[in-house]
C-alpha positions, 0 to 999 in steps of 0.5 A: 446194628440195632436188633430187636428181639420179640420173645425170651424162649431159650432158643432167641435167648441163645440167639441173642447171645450168638448175636452179641458177639458181634460187638457192633450189635446192640440187641434189645429183647422183649418179654411180658415176664417182669420178673425175669426183665428185673432180674436180668437188669440187676445181674445180667442173668436170666436164671430159668432160662441159662442157670449162671449164664452171665450175658453181655452188656450189648443185649438189655432185656424190657419188657415194653415194646417201645423200648424194644423196637425203638429205631432197630435196623433187624427185628427177630421174632421168635415167639410161639406161633400160637401169639404171631397173630396178637404180636402182628397186631402190635408190629403194624403200630410200632416197626417202619414196614422198611424194617427186616423181620426174621422170623424164627418161629416153628409149626403150623396153625389153623388161622382163619380156615387154613393151615398156615406156617408163621411166615404166612401169618406175617405176610398176610398182616405186614408188609414188611420185607421177610426171612425164615431161620431154620436149621440144625441148632440146639439153644444149649449148643447155640449158647455155648458158641460151639460151631453151628449152621443155619438155613435162612430163607430170604428173597429181599437182598438188602435183608440178606445183606443185613443179615449177614452183617449181623451174623458175623460171628466166627462160629457161626455159617449161614446158607441161603434161600428162596424157599419159604414153604419148604424151610417151614415144611422141612422145619416143623414137619420134623418135630412130627417125625423125631417122636417117631425115632423116640417111640421106636427107641422107647420100643428097645431098637437100636441104631440100625432100625433108627436109620432105617426110619430116618431114611423113610422119614427122609423119602416121605418128606421128599414126597411132601415138597415135591407135592407141594411144589418146593424145592427139593433142594431144601430137603439136602439142606440144613433145614432138611437133611440137617435138621431131621438127623439133629431133632430124630437122634437126640434126647435133646429134642422135647419131640423124641422124648415124648415118642420115647415115653410112648414107645416105653408105654408109659401111664398116660399120667406120665405122658400127660404130666410131660406134655403139660410141662413141656412144649412139644411142637410135632404133637401139637401141630400134628393134626394140622399137617393131617389136615394139610395133608389129607386136602391135597391128597398126599400120601404120609403113612409114617405122619399119620402112623405117629398120629394114631399112636400119640390118640391112643388109637394104635399101640406104639409097635404100629409105627414098626408096622408101617416101617416094614410097608414103606418105600424106600425108592425115590420119587424121581 
């Protein structure tokens, strides 16, 4: 199978490496970084992304859209959400609308006056069959070929079959759902909640308090999905429970690490430096989430508390005050 991948971030490179383990796949990745492309052509390495990792010959790197998209059977779209509009324009001209697109982009942005997830932006601009990739997977674990599992939102049977064929790799497990909105919400909002986990750890609280926090978060996320008519089954899936646990309990998460700095009460210079040198999806998307929840009259006190802390309206201890007031009973 010929597979195109747009984007060479750390996670998209890890996905390419996983797909390459199926020797029937040939993967061409597009990157705007010409130096990275030249380095790869000479060494089969991307030192700035995975140091000393040598990638197999069925992965190719190019800075040409034409080359990356030529005669592909499946496309993975893995760019930052801020670039999706521009990338969509390219894909309209260069990709036949019968080619399935699997989106690995997370986050929520204000797009044409409304808060939109990645799949909504692509759906508005392209007529291709869509799928949405999510789940509790860190790039370094994916590239190490550890046993991992993904949730994929997909409504098209032929697209589902192509994805299963592409991911015919020993260490991979796939679960499917049709709940695009729920997968998008869980995959994006968990980054905001992970900032809160870091705040709690930074304040010196241990596993018991973190478990208390994650349980309260789980209930709040349940309320969000219910209020937006998403499937509550998604909450119990890899995209929901699995991703929430992974992101809210690991220093590997940049969102958790930012929260840790807030909890440790680092100065503004240190906080700004970390934000400038890292892509922190939860921090970037939190205002859009607040707007979405206010418009839909959804109460999310934990999200609001994190928003106030990262905007210097409240001290880190405020999150514990809100946690103590949280309702742990189910909405059922």
